[in-house]
MIDOSE-1310 file (N, C-alpha, C; in nm, 2 decimals, decimal comma, always signed):
residues 146
xxxx	-1,01/-9,35/-6,68/-1,03/-9,18/-6,67/-1,18/-9,16/-6,65; -1,24/-9,24/-6,76/-1,37/-9,21/-6,75/-1,47/-9,27/-6,60; -1,41/-9,36/-6,53/-1,44/-9,35/-6,42/-1,45/-9,27/-6,31; -1,28/-9,21/-6,33/-1,27/-9,12/-6,21/-1,36/-8,95/-6,25
xxxx	-1,39/-8,95/-6,40/-1,49/-8,83/-6,41/-1,62/-8,82/-6,33; -1,68/-8,96/-6,36/-1,79/-8,97/-6,30/-1,79/-8,99/-6,13; -1,68/-9,06/-6,08/-1,66/-9,04/-5,96/-1,67/-8,88/-5,89; -1,61/-8,79/-5,98/-1,57/-8,67/-5,92/-1,66/-8,59/-5,96
xxxx	-1,79/-8,66/-6,03/-1,89/-8,56/-6,05/-2,01/-8,59/-5,96; -2,02/-8,71/-5,93/-2,06/-8,74/-5,83/-2,06/-8,67/-5,68; -1,91/-8,69/-5,67/-1,91/-8,60/-5,54/-1,88/-8,44/-5,53; -1,87/-8,43/-5,65/-1,93/-8,26/-5,64/-2,07/-8,23/-5,63
xxxx	-2,17/-8,32/-5,69/-2,28/-8,32/-5,68/-2,33/-8,34/-5,52; -2,24/-8,42/-5,44/-2,33/-8,44/-5,31/-2,30/-8,30/-5,24; -2,16/-8,30/-5,27/-2,11/-8,18/-5,20/-2,22/-8,05/-5,22; -2,28/-7,99/-5,33/-2,35/-7,87/-5,33/-2,47/-7,91/-5,28
xxxx	-2,51/-8,07/-5,26/-2,66/-8,08/-5,20/-2,63/-8,05/-5,07; -2,50/-8,12/-5,02/-2,54/-8,12/-4,87/-2,53/-7,98/-4,81; -2,45/-7,87/-4,91/-2,46/-7,72/-4,88/-2,55/-7,66/-4,89; -2,63/-7,67/-4,98/-2,77/-7,65/-5,01/-2,86/-7,69/-4,87
xxxx	-2,86/-7,79/-4,87/-2,93/-7,86/-4,72/-2,92/-7,77/-4,56; -2,75/-7,74/-4,57/-2,74/-7,67/-4,47/-2,79/-7,58/-4,46; -2,75/-7,50/-4,58/-2,82/-7,36/-4,57/-2,95/-7,35/-4,54; -3,01/-7,43/-4,60/-3,16/-7,43/-4,59/-3,23/-7,46/-4,44
xxxx	-3,13/-7,56/-4,42/-3,15/-7,57/-4,25/-3,12/-7,48/-4,17; -3,00/-7,42/-4,20/-3,00/-7,30/-4,10/-3,13/-7,23/-4,09; -3,14/-7,16/-4,22/-3,27/-7,07/-4,22/-3,41/-7,16/-4,12; -3,40/-7,29/-4,17/-3,53/-7,35/-4,11/-3,54/-7,35/-3,94
xxxx	-3,39/-7,36/-3,88/-3,32/-7,36/-3,73/-3,39/-7,26/-3,67; -3,41/-7,12/-3,74/-3,44/-6,98/-3,69/-3,57/-6,95/-3,72; -3,70/-7,03/-3,73/-3,80/-7,00/-3,74/-3,89/-7,06/-3,63; -3,94/-6,97/-3,57/-4,03/-7,00/-3,46/-4,14/-7,09/-3,46
xxxx	-4,20/-7,15/-3,42/-4,34/-7,21/-3,45/-4,41/-7,26/-3,33; -4,55/-7,31/-3,30/-4,60/-7,31/-3,20/-4,69/-7,45/-3,23; -4,69/-7,53/-3,11/-4,73/-7,64/-3,11/-4,83/-7,68/-2,96; -4,90/-7,75/-2,94/-4,99/-7,79/-2,82/-4,90/-7,86/-2,73
xxxx	-4,92/-7,83/-2,59/-4,81/-7,91/-2,53/-4,91/-7,92/-2,35; -4,83/-7,99/-2,29/-4,95/-8,01/-2,15/-4,93/-7,86/-2,10; -4,86/-7,76/-2,13/-4,91/-7,62/-2,09/-4,98/-7,55/-2,18; -5,05/-7,63/-2,28/-5,13/-7,52/-2,40/-5,01/-7,52/-2,52
xxxx	-5,06/-7,43/-2,57/-4,96/-7,36/-2,70/-4,87/-7,27/-2,68; -4,74/-7,35/-2,72/-4,63/-7,28/-2,69/-4,54/-7,28/-2,77; -4,44/-7,20/-2,77/-4,30/-7,15/-2,88/-4,25/-7,32/-2,86; -4,18/-7,34/-2,98/-4,10/-7,41/-3,04/-4,00/-7,36/-3,13
xxxx	-3,89/-7,40/-3,18/-3,82/-7,40/-3,28/-3,86/-7,50/-3,38; -3,79/-7,47/-3,51/-3,82/-7,56/-3,65/-3,81/-7,68/-3,62; -3,72/-7,75/-3,52/-3,72/-7,89/-3,53/-3,80/-7,93/-3,43; -3,91/-7,81/-3,35/-4,00/-7,89/-3,24/-3,96/-7,91/-3,12
xxxx	-3,80/-7,82/-3,09/-3,78/-7,81/-2,97/-3,83/-7,69/-2,86; -3,86/-7,75/-2,75/-3,94/-7,63/-2,67/-3,85/-7,51/-2,62; -3,88/-7,40/-2,66/-3,81/-7,27/-2,63/-3,83/-7,22/-2,47; -3,79/-7,18/-2,41/-3,79/-7,13/-2,26/-3,72/-6,97/-2,27
xxxx	-3,82/-6,92/-2,17/-3,73/-6,78/-2,12/-3,70/-6,78/-1,95; -3,59/-6,68/-1,92/-3,55/-6,69/-1,82/-3,57/-6,57/-1,71; -3,65/-6,57/-1,60/-3,66/-6,49/-1,53/-3,56/-6,39/-1,51; -3,48/-6,42/-1,51/-3,34/-6,33/-1,46/-3,29/-6,24/-1,53
xxxx	-3,35/-6,28/-1,68/-3,31/-6,17/-1,78/-3,38/-6,05/-1,80; -3,33/-5,96/-1,82/-3,40/-5,82/-1,85/-3,43/-5,82/-2,00; -3,51/-5,73/-2,04/-3,57/-5,69/-2,17/-3,43/-5,68/-2,26; -3,39/-5,78/-2,35/-3,28/-5,72/-2,43/-3,19/-5,77/-2,37
xxxx	-3,18/-5,84/-2,27/-3,03/-5,87/-2,23/-3,04/-6,04/-2,17; -2,92/-6,11/-2,19/-2,94/-6,22/-2,13/-2,81/-6,20/-2,02; -2,87/-6,31/-1,89/-2,77/-6,33/-1,78/-2,75/-6,49/-1,78; -2,73/-6,56/-1,85/-2,74/-6,67/-1,89/-2,62/-6,70/-1,95
xxxx	-2,51/-6,72/-1,90/-2,37/-6,73/-1,97/-2,30/-6,84/-1,90; -2,20/-6,86/-1,98/-2,10/-7,00/-1,91/-2,18/-7,10/-1,88; -2,18/-7,18/-1,73/-2,23/-7,30/-1,71/-2,39/-7,32/-1,72; -2,47/-7,21/-1,72/-2,57/-7,16/-1,76/-2,63/-7,22/-1,89
xxxx	-2,55/-7,12/-2,01/-2,56/-7,13/-2,12/-2,49/-7,31/-2,17; -2,46/-7,39/-2,10/-2,41/-7,54/-2,15/-2,59/-7,62/-2,08; -2,63/-7,57/-2,00/-2,74/-7,60/-1,93/-2,88/-7,59/-2,04; -2,84/-7,44/-2,07/-2,99/-7,37/-2,14/-2,90/-7,32/-2,22
xxxx	-2,85/-7,34/-2,33/-2,85/-7,31/-2,46/-2,90/-7,21/-2,53; -2,86/-7,08/-2,53/-2,95/-7,00/-2,61/-2,96/-7,04/-2,74; -3,09/-6,99/-2,82/-3,13/-7,01/-2,92/-3,07/-6,91/-3,02; -2,92/-6,94/-3,08/-2,85/-6,85/-3,16/-2,90/-6,85/-3,31
xxxx	-2,91/-6,73/-3,35/-2,99/-6,74/-3,48/-2,86/-6,65/-3,58; -2,90/-6,68/-3,73/-2,82/-6,57/-3,80/-2,92/-6,51/-3,89; -2,93/-6,38/-3,83/-3,02/-6,27/-3,93/-3,14/-6,29/-3,81; -3,25/-6,25/-3,91/-3,37/-6,22/-3,83/-3,43/-6,38/-3,79
xxxx	-3,52/-6,42/-3,69/-3,57/-6,52/-3,71/-3,73/-6,51/-3,78; -3,78/-6,61/-3,83/-3,88/-6,63/-3,91/-4,01/-6,67/-3,81; -4,14/-6,63/-3,85/-4,30/-6,67/-3,80/-4,33/-6,77/-3,86; -4,36/-6,87/-3,79/-4,46/-6,95/-3,84/-4,62/-6,95/-3,79
xxxx	-4,70/-7,03/-3,86/-4,80/-6,98/-3,86/-4,87/-6,98/-3,67; -4,93/-6,90/-3,62/-4,91/-6,88/-3,48/-4,86/-6,80/-3,42; -4,72/-6,78/-3,47/-4,62/-6,69/-3,36/-4,62/-6,54/-3,43; -4,68/-6,47/-3,33/-4,64/-6,33/-3,38/-4,55/-6,24/-3,43
xxxx	-4,54/-6,24/-3,56/-4,38/-6,17/-3,59/-4,34/-6,05/-3,55; -4,42/-5,96/-3,51/-4,41/-5,80/-3,43/-4,37/-5,86/-3,28; -4,35/-5,96/-3,22/-4,31/-6,00/-3,12/-4,15/-6,04/-3,12; -4,09/-6,07/-3,23/-4,00/-6,15/-3,26/-3,86/-6,01/-3,30
xxxx	-3,74/-6,06/-3,23/-3,63/-6,00/-3,23/-3,50/-6,08/-3,18; -3,40/-6,01/-3,17/-3,26/-6,07/-3,16/-3,21/-6,01/-3,05; -3,10/-6,04/-2,96/-3,03/-5,95/-2,88/-2,90/-6,01/-2,90; -2,79/-5,94/-2,90/-2,63/-5,98/-2,91/-2,61/-6,01/-2,74
xxxx	-2,54/-6,11/-2,72/-2,47/-6,21/-2,64/-2,37/-6,17/-2,63; -2,31/-6,12/-2,48/-2,19/-6,08/-2,46/-2,07/-6,18/-2,56; -2,11/-6,28/-2,63/-1,99/-6,33/-2,70/-2,04/-6,27/-2,84; -2,11/-6,20/-2,86/-2,12/-6,12/-2,96/-2,26/-6,21/-3,09
xxxx	-2,28/-6,33/-3,08/-2,37/-6,41/-3,14/-2,50/-6,38/-3,10; -2,59/-6,37/-3,23/-2,72/-6,31/-3,20/-2,81/-6,44/-3,16; -2,89/-6,38/-3,04/-3,01/-6,47/-2,99/-3,11/-6,43/-3,02; -3,21/-6,49/-3,06/-3,36/-6,49/-3,07/-3,44/-6,43/-2,95
xxxx	-3,49/-6,37/-2,97/-3,60/-6,30/-2,82/-3,74/-6,31/-2,90; -3,84/-6,32/-2,79/-3,98/-6,27/-2,84/-4,01/-6,22/-2,71; -4,11/-6,12/-2,77/-4,14/-6,04/-2,64/-4,06/-5,96/-2,56; -3,92/-5,93/-2,61/-3,81/-5,86/-2,56/-3,74/-6,00/-2,48
xxxx	-3,78/-6,11/-2,45/-3,73/-6,22/-2,39/-3,64/-6,30/-2,46; -3,48/-6,31/-2,41/-3,40/-6,37/-2,48/-3,45/-6,54/-2,48; -3,44/-6,63/-2,57/-3,51/-6,74/-2,59/-3,42/-6,88/-2,57; -3,40/-6,96/-2,52/-3,37/-7,04/-2,48/-3,38/-7,22/-2,49
xxxx	-3,31/-7,30/-2,52/-3,33/-7,46/-2,52/-3,29/-7,52/-2,41; -3,33/-7,63/-2,38/-3,34/-7,71/-2,24/-3,22/-7,83/-2,30; -3,11/-7,85/-2,25/-3,00/-7,96/-2,32/-3,06/-8,11/-2,26; -3,12/-8,11/-2,13/-3,24/-8,25/-2,14/-3,33/-8,33/-2,21
xxxx	-3,41/-8,18/-2,31/-3,51/-8,23/-2,40/-3,44/-8,29/-2,51; -3,47/-8,41/-2,53/-3,38/-8,46/-2,62/-3,48/-8,53/-2,74; -3,59/-8,49/-2,76/-3,66/-8,52/-2,85/-3,78/-8,41/-2,88; -3,82/-8,38/-3,00/-3,92/-8,28/-3,03/-4,05/-8,31/-2,95
xxxx	-4,13/-8,15/-2,93/-4,24/-8,17/-2,84/-4,20/-8,22/-2,71; -4,10/-8,19/-2,65/-4,04/-8,29/-2,50/-4,04/-8,15/-2,42; -4,10/-8,13/-2,32/-4,08/-8,02/-2,21/-4,07/-8,08/-2,09; -3,91/-8,09/-2,06/-3,88/-8,14/-1,90/-3,87/-8,03/-1,79
xxxx	-3,83/-7,94/-1,85/-3,77/-7,84/-1,75/-3,84/-7,74/-1,70; -4,00/-7,73/-1,71/-4,09/-7,56/-1,73/-4,12/-7,57/-1,56; -4,07/-7,44/-1,52/-4,12/-7,44/-1,36/-4,04/-7,44/-1,29; -3,87/-7,46/-1,37/-3,76/-7,48/-1,25/-3,65/-7,36/-1,22
xxxx	-3,62/-7,36/-1,10/-3,57/-7,26/-1,04/-3,40/-7,34/-1,06; -3,31/-7,25/-1,16/-3,16/-7,28/-1,17/-3,13/-7,16/-1,20; -2,96/-7,14/-1,18/-2,90/-7,04/-1,18/-2,97/-6,92/-1,17; -3,01/-6,91/-1,05/-3,08/-6,78/-0,97/-3,21/-6,76/-1,05
xxxx	-3,25/-6,82/-1,13/-3,41/-6,74/-1,18/-3,50/-6,89/-1,19; -3,61/-6,87/-1,26/-3,71/-6,96/-1,27/-3,71/-6,94/-1,46; -3,71/-7,08/-1,52/-3,74/-7,11/-1,62/-3,86/-7,18/-1,69; -3,91/-7,10/-1,78/-4,05/-7,08/-1,81/-4,07/-7,10/-1,95
xxxx	-4,19/-7,18/-2,01/-4,20/-7,19/-2,13/-4,29/-7,09/-2,17; -4,29/-7,01/-2,36/-4,35/-6,89/-2,35/-4,47/-6,93/-2,44; -4,58/-6,84/-2,40/-4,66/-6,85/-2,51/-4,69/-6,77/-2,66; -4,77/-6,80/-2,73/-4,76/-6,66/-2,86/-4,79/-6,60/-2,80
xxxx	-4,86/-6,54/-2,70/-4,90/-6,41/-2,72/-4,77/-6,33/-2,63; -4,65/-6,43/-2,63/-4,55/-6,37/-2,52/-4,53/-6,36/-2,38; -4,63/-6,42/-2,36/-4,61/-6,41/-2,19/-4,56/-6,59/-2,15; -4,52/-6,57/-2,04/-4,46/-6,72/-1,98/-4,55/-6,78/-1,88
xx	-4,55/-6,91/-1,88/-4,62/-6,99/-1,85/-4,59/-7,01/-1,70; -4,64/-7,01/-1,61/-4,63/-7,01/-1,46/-4,68/-7,15/-1,40
């Protein structure tokens, strides 16, 4: 019986710990950061993955859905995104996607990841024409890199 109680206590502690880690991880993922790249200083998520803007989008509206969103996953956030050092908080916002989820936006531009970027600080699809528009990384001042 004592061994059972010890195992139950350890299982509960592990569950609470993993739940707290997931909660703080979700908050950390909604933080925009700035890092140096081959294109100068650009925006990344908190994991170090590049964030892109799509020229077909209009201010506050995403035009990247279905197949496009599989190749260019929208940067979905819960609540308001946060600004790390070098990111201008006043340029941060969210938009509502057609499916109801919230997507981070910067200077009114919805933000996306590229599915081919497999490791932090990798930028493999800058200035690429796909899905009817051009994909460009974003500077901390809100302009895109052409």
